[in-house]
C-alpha positions as CSV (number, residue, x, y, z in Angstrom):
1,X,74.0,94.3,102.4
2,X,76.8,92.9,100.2
3,X,79.9,91.8,101.6
4,X,82.2,94.7,101.5
5,X,85.4,92.5,101.8
6,X,84.4,90.7,98.6
7,X,83.6,93.8,96.6
8,X,87.1,95.0,97.3
9,X,88.8,91.8,96.4
10,X,86.7,92.4,93.1
11,X,87.5,96.0,92.7
12,X,91.4,94.7,92.6
13,X,90.9,92.0,90.9
14,X,89.1,93.6,87.8
15,X,91.4,96.6,88.0
16,X,94.3,94.1,87.5
17,X,92.3,92.6,84.4
18,X,91.9,96.0,83.3
19,X,88.0,95.0,83.1
20,X,86.9,98.6,83.4
21,X,82.7,97.5,83.0
22,X,83.0,95.1,86.1
23,X,85.3,97.4,88.0
24,X,82.6,100.2,87.5
25,X,80.2,97.8,88.8
26,X,81.6,97.6,92.2
27,X,81.2,101.3,92.4
28,X,78.1,103.4,93.4
29,X,76.6,105.9,91.1
30,X,78.0,109.0,93.3
31,X,81.4,107.1,94.6
32,X,83.8,109.6,95.9
33,X,87.5,108.6,95.6
34,X,90.4,110.5,97.3
35,X,94.1,110.7,97.5
36,X,95.1,113.0,100.6
37,X,98.7,113.1,99.8
38,X,97.9,115.0,96.6
39,X,94.7,116.6,97.7
40,X,92.9,115.2,94.6
41,X,89.2,114.2,94.4
42,X,87.5,112.4,91.9
43,X,83.5,112.0,92.1
44,X,81.2,109.5,90.3
45,X,81.5,106.1,89.0
46,X,82.5,107.3,85.4
47,X,85.3,109.6,86.9
48,X,86.7,106.9,89.0
49,X,86.4,104.5,86.0
50,X,88.2,106.8,83.6
51,X,90.9,108.0,86.3
52,X,92.1,104.2,86.5
53,X,91.5,103.1,82.9
54,X,93.6,106.4,81.5
55,X,96.5,105.6,84.3
56,X,99.6,105.5,81.7
57,X,102.2,102.8,82.1
58,X,102.5,99.1,82.4
59,X,101.6,97.9,85.8
60,X,100.1,95.5,87.8
61,X,98.9,94.9,91.5
62,X,98.9,92.1,94.1
63,X,96.2,92.4,97.1
64,X,98.4,91.4,100.2
65,X,95.2,91.7,102.7
66,X,91.7,93.0,102.8
67,X,90.0,93.5,106.5
68,X,86.2,94.3,106.7
69,X,83.9,94.9,109.6
70,X,80.4,96.1,108.6
71,X,80.2,98.6,106.2
72,X,83.9,99.5,105.8
73,X,87.1,97.8,104.7
74,X,90.8,98.2,104.2
75,X,93.4,97.1,101.7
76,X,96.9,96.5,101.4
77,X,98.3,96.2,98.1
78,X,101.4,96.3,96.2
79,X,101.8,97.8,93.1
80,X,104.4,97.4,90.6
81,X,105.4,99.5,87.4
82,X,108.4,99.5,85.3
83,X,110.2,97.0,87.9
84,X,109.6,99.6,90.6
85,X,107.1,98.4,93.4
86,X,105.1,100.5,96.0
87,X,102.3,99.9,98.4
88,X,99.3,101.2,99.1
89,X,96.5,101.4,102.0
90,X,93.2,102.2,100.9
91,X,90.0,102.7,102.9
92,X,86.4,101.9,101.8
93,X,83.2,102.3,102.7
94,X,80.0,100.5,101.3
95,X,76.6,102.2,100.0
96,X,73.6,100.6,101.0
97,X,73.5,98.1,98.1
98,X,76.9,96.8,98.9
99,X,78.9,98.9,96.0
100,X,82.0,100.8,97.2
101,X,80.6,104.6,98.5
102,X,83.9,106.4,99.2
103,X,87.5,105.3,98.4
104,X,90.5,107.1,100.5
105,X,94.1,105.9,99.1
106,X,97.3,106.2,100.9
107,X,100.5,105.7,98.4
108,X,103.3,106.0,100.8
109,X,107.0,106.8,99.4
110,X,109.4,104.2,100.6
111,X,112.4,105.8,102.2
112,X,115.7,104.7,104.1
113,X,115.5,104.7,107.7
114,X,117.6,107.0,110.1
115,X,120.9,105.4,111.0
116,X,120.4,106.0,114.6
117,X,117.9,103.3,114.4
118,X,119.9,100.5,112.5
119,X,121.4,98.7,115.9
120,X,117.5,98.6,116.9
121,X,115.8,96.9,113.9
122,X,116.3,94.2,111.4
123,X,115.7,94.8,107.8
124,X,114.1,93.1,105.3
């Protein structure tokens, strides 16, 4: 079993580099990619590579953290596009050969907190 944390790091690094061949090499042939917020699913390596390669716009990403345990990993990335930044949390599972078998992405929308909490928190 390969190190799923290293595979996830490579997944993000090759996406940032737009090295779609190397990106595809991190994925199992029958990878399943899901986005629960939009209820979208992409099946298979070619589909996941195409989904990412054809994403429009000028963007960049930075990995904040990858945590792994056995066959599972989670990552936190900052994604920038057109001077806007968002963050994503992604869950990964590994296939038997250490490539990525499943990806579940959550892309939360930033929002302003309720005014009732302002005396209890520090904003950053």
